[in-house]
N, C-alpha and C positions, 0 to 999 in steps of 0.2 A: 703558827699552831696547826698541826695536822692531826685530826682524829685518827686513831690507829689501833689495830688489834693484831696480836700474834696468835696464830692457830697452831697449837702444838699437840703432842700425844705422848703417852707413855712409851710407845715403841712404833716401829714401822708397821704398816698394815692396818692401823686403826681406822683409817679413813680421812686423814688430814687433807689430802688433795681433793677428795670429793666435797668435803665440808668447806674448805677454803675457796675452791672454785665456785661452789654453789652460793656462798655468801657474796663473793665478788659480783657474780651475775645477778643475784637478787637485789643487791643494793644499787647496782647500775641500772637495773630495770625500774627502780623507783626514782630514777632521775639524778642520782648522785654521781659525781665524777670520782671513780674509784681507781686508786693506784695499786697495782699488783706487785708483790715482791715474793721472793723465794730465798730462804736461808740455804747457804751452801752452793755447790758448783753445778747442780742439776740443770740441764737445758730443757728437758721435756715438759715438766710442769709449767714453766713460764709460758709455753705455747698455749696451754689451756687457759692460763690466766689472761693472756692477751685476748683470746677469743671471748672470754667472759666480760672483759672491761672495755675493749677497743683501744687499749693503751699497751705499750711494750711491757712485757713481763721482765722484771729486773732482779738480778741476784744480789744478795748481801752475803759476802763470803769473807769472814774475818781472817781466815788463814791466807788466802791469796791476795787480798787487798789491804789487810791490816785493820786493827780495831779502830784506828783513827779515821778511817774512811767510811765506816758503816753509817753513821748519822748523815754525813754529807751526801753519800750516794742515795740514801733513802730520801732525803729532802729534794734532791735533784729529780728523782723519779716522781715524787709526790707533788711537784710544783703545780699549783692551780687546782688541786684535788680537794674534795670534801672529806674523803676517807681513804685510808690505806689499810690493806689487808696483807699480812705477811705470813706466808705458809712456812712452817718449820721444816726441819730435816730430822729423820730418824726419831729417837726418843728425845724428850725435852732437854735432858742433860747430856746427851751424847755429842761428843765433839771429835776433833782430830785425835787420832790414836796417840797415846802417851803424851798428850798436850793439855791435860786437865780439861777445863771448860772451853778452850779455844775453839772457835767456829761452831759452837753448839747453839741451838735455838735459845737456850737460857741466856747465854752471853749476849746474843743479839738483842733479845728482849730488854736486857738491862741497859745496853748501850742506847737503845731507843726509848727507854723509860716507858715501855708499852705494856699494857695489861695483856695477860695470856688467857686464852680460852683453851681448855684441855679437852681434846676429843678422845673419848674412851670407848673402846670396843667392849660393849657390855654383853656380848652374845653368850658367854659362858660363866656368868657370875650374877650375883644379886647383892647381898649385904656386903660382900667383900669389896665392892666398888668404893665404899666409904673409906676403907683402910688405904686403898690404892690412891685415891684422890688426896686424902690427908697426908700421905707420905710425900707426894709430889709437891703439895702446897707448902709443906713445912721444911723441905730439904734445904732450900736457899731462901732466907728471909728477904733478899733483894729481888727475887722473882715474884711478881704479883700475879697470882692466878685468880682472875676475876670471875670465873665461871666454868662450867663444864657442859659439854654437849655429849649426850649418850647416843652412841651409834649402834646399829644392828640390834635394836631392841625387838624382841619377838612378839609380845602381846601386851594388852592393857595391864594384865596382872603382873607381868614382868616389869613394866614401867612403874607400877605402884610400889613394888618392892625396892626398886632402885631409888626412887624419889624418897621413900621413907628412910632408907639407909643414909642417903646424902643429906637429909635434913639435919643430921647430927654433926656433919662435917664443917659447916660454916661456909661452904662453897656453893653458890646458887646454881641450880640447873637452868641453863639458858636454851636448851633444846633437847628434843628426843626424836631420833630418826629411826624409822623402821627399815628392815631389810628391803632393798629396792633394786632388782636386777637392771632396771632401765638406766640407772646412774653409773653402772659399771663401765670402766674403760679397759679395753683389752691390753694385755701385756705380752712381752716376748723377752728375748735374751738380755736386753739392757733396760728393762722397765716398761713403762707405758708406750704404746704406739703413738708417735707424734701426731699433732693436729694436722700437719701438712699431708699426712698419708691417709687421713680418715675423712677430712673435709665435712661433707654433709652429716656423717655419723657423729663426728665430734660436736657439731653444732647441736644436734639432737641430744647428745649426752649432757652437754653443759646446760641446756634448757631444762632437762629433767633434774639435774642437780639443783638448779635454782628453785624449781617447783618444790622439791623435797625440803629444802631449807626453809622456804617460805611457809610451808605447811607445818613444819616441826619445830621451828625456832622462834624465840621471842626477839623479833627484829628490833623493836624499840629498846629493849634492855641491852642488846648487843651494841646498838648505836650509842646509847648513853654511856656504856662502858668505854667504848672507843674515844668518846669525847672527854672522858675523865683523865686522859693522858696529859701530863704537863708539857709545857713548851720545851723545845730542844734549843740549846744554845749554839749549835753548830751552824755553819753557813752551807748552803747547797753546793755540791760539787758542780764544777763548770769546766768542760773540756777547753773552751777558749780561754777561760781565766787562768789555766795552768801556765800559759805562755805570757801572761800579763803580770806574773809575779804574785798571783793570789795564793796565799799559803793554804795547802791542803795536805791531809795525812796520807799515809800509804806505806808500802813496804819496799818500793823501788829506789828510794833515795834520790829521786830526780832533782835536777836543778832547773827551774824555769828559765834561767839565763842561757841554758844550753838547749833551748827548745828548737822548733823548726827553723831551718835555714835553707828553705827550698829555693832552688835556682831556676825554677820554671819561668817561661816568658811572662811578662806582665799581662794580666788578664787571662792567662791560660793555666789551668791547673792540671797536674798529672793525673791521668785516669787510673784508679785502682779498681780492678774488677774483683768482686766478692761473690763467691759461689753461694747459691741458694737453691730453692726448689726442694722437692721431697727427699732427695738423697743427701742434702747438706743443710740440715735444719738447726745445727748447734752453733749458736753465736751469741755473744754478749752485745747488747745494744751500745754499750760504751765504746766498743772497738770502732764501730763505724763513726761515732761521734768524734773520737780522737783522731781518726784518719782525716776527717773533714777539717777539724780544728788545726791540724798540722799542714793543711794546704792542699789536700787531695780532692778530686772529684770522684766520689764513690758510686759505682754502677753495679747493680746486682744482676747476675745472669744465672741461668739454670742449665747445668751440664747434661741434664736429661733431654732438654729440648733445643737449646741454642747450639747451632753448628759453628758459630764463630764467637770469639771473645768480643766484648764491647769495643767499638771503634776507638782507636787511640790508646788502647790499654798499655800502661807502662809498668804496672805491678799487679800481682795476683795474690789473693788471699783465699785459701780453701780450708774452711774450718771443719768442725765435726759433723757427724751424721751417720747414716746407715748405707754406705755404698755397697755393703755386702748383700743388701736386699734388692739392689738394682744393678748388680754387676753386668748382666747381659745388656741392659739398656745403655749403661754408661759406655760399655765396650762398643756397642753398635754405632755410637755417635763418633765415628772415626774422624770426621773433619775437626771436631773440637779437640779430640785427643792430640791430633797432629798440631793444632794451633798452640796448645799448652806446651807441648814438647819443644816447639820452635821458639816460643817466648822464653822458656827456661834456658835453651841452648844459646840464646842471644845474650844471656847474662842478666835478664830483667829480675827484679826482686820477686820472689815467690815465697810466701809464708803458708805452710801447710801443717795442720794439726789433726792427728788421729785419722779421721776419714780422709782428710786431704793427703796424708801420708800414703794411705792405701791407693788413692786415685793416681798418685804420681809413680807408683811402683810399676814394675814390668807387667805383673799380673796379679789378679785377685781370684783365688780359688780356680786357677788355671785359665781365667778369662783375661785377655789382653787389656791393660790399662794404658796410661800415658807413656810409660817407659822412660820417664825422667830419671828414675833411680834404678841402679843395678841391684834390685831386690824384688822378692816375690812374697805376696801376702796370702794368708789363708785363714779360714775360720778355725777356732780352737774351742775345746771343751772348758778350758780354764778361763775364769773371769779375772781380769787384772783391774784392780780398783784401789784407789787411795790417793791421798795427798802426796806431793813430791816436793822435796827441797832440792832445787836444781842449780847447777853452775854451768854457765856457757863454756864449753870446751874449746870452741873455735870462734874466731871472728866471723860475724855474719851480718846480714842485712837487718837483723833484729837487735843484736847486742854484741859488744866487744867481748872477747874471751875474758873469763873471770867474773862476768856479771852474775850475780845471784838472783834467782827468781823463784817464786813459789807457784806450783801448779797442781794438776791432778791428772790421773790416768783412769780411764773407764772403757774397757773394750774386751771383746772375746775373740780377738784375732791375734795372730803373730806375724811378724815380718822377718824374713831371713835374707841376708844377715840383719841383725838388730841395730847395727850402726855402720856407717860408712867409714872410709879412711879418715875423713874429718867428721867427728861426731858432733851432734847438736848439743847435748847436755850430759853432764856427769851427775848422776842421781845419788843422793846420800842415804836415802831410806826408801823402802824397808831393807834393801840390800844395795851395796855399792856397785854401780855399773855405769857404762856409757851407753848412750841411746841416741838414735836419730841420725840425720844426715845434713851436712853442710856441703854444698857443691855449687860453685859459682855464686849466683844470687839466690840459690834455693836454701831454705831452712825448713826441714821436714822432720816431724817428731810425733810421737804418741802423746806428748804432754800438752794438755790444755792449759793456757795461761789467761789471766784476766789483766788486760793492759791498764785498767784504771789504777792498779797497784804499782805500775811501772810505765807511766805514759811516755817516757823517753823512747820506748820501743816503737810506738807509732810514729814519733818524730823522725827517728832514724830510718824507718822503712820508707817514709815519704821522701826524705832527703835522697835516698838511693833511687827512688823512682824518678825524681826530678833531675 
């Protein structure tokens, strides 16, 4: 039994992240072990969640991982915790385009049997708030909206009008938050600025969010609501259990019998270097867990500071992030760029997603990068965003040709050419195209994937490393 709340909103911009992070930090400050979660593929919000709770922020994405993995992944993250707080994505009922409720906050709330707290931006309304809340509460009878938190309330008089209107809705008001500049988090071209880039300022913002929540919310009522959630019948996801034949849901269709067959020397694990630091902040915690379960020793390094790859590196994973903000610094680290190029030239497995793709290119906005790929990247005015249904075009260290996977794209850059002679993926929506590069042991693409939905990817990668 895990006490749990889903923090949702009628639309983006209502203050979900501020409220969810503030609640996490406030409950953690009261001595509770709080498990943080985020609906959807977003990498940035979980960084703030981790700062608030001291635990890894974990994503619950029904599109990339499959509906059958939502409860197991949730229970895995919440193991040993007193309370879990799940931040929603977009509006409560918004999901993958043309896929109905798939990957929506509402669907995840139903899969978790979790009560929902609706965060409403009340800044430009009074009595109409009751109609809004009533509509959201009655739209899907399987979604239990247990309360509302009114955000950006102007005055005591404004609060009185809102509470009076909601008194007729049957949905209790569990919090009222005033406008507070101190809790704001700066944004730029892809959303919030990550924690790793703000450090002390991020700590101060999360502390201010906790103070605001404590001052404006009924913490006891929120905790009682969380504890009203019924038990879940699922078993926690376990990376090691995958290869022991433990049945678990997903979209990858993996067979535990074809799990890791690493051929490393007894007692010695192949070292997989994983890029981190301020320029490469986008990663799912389950990726590292799967690599370790498949037999690798995972070592994190910072391309902004480390001039060499970790000793004994046999494989390299460079995930997402903001290399466009650190192009000059990444380029200036010439010893590491050379080491990456030499590792790739030797045929070692290299998995690069989005930011990693840019780092492996010849150049980024005219600044030299690693030169592993015969391609050049630059910033663009156009935002590329959305889920992707992908098919592996070429055999690679991640998957044999023909493997279907689900992922997402999220970037304001372009790379030219967009695909190599051997492409990484064939994408089926929103338009048909090939994308990415397979070259020797390198698999580089704009598409982010979640390996929990296809754990054989991690097993295959480690096999190639060994």
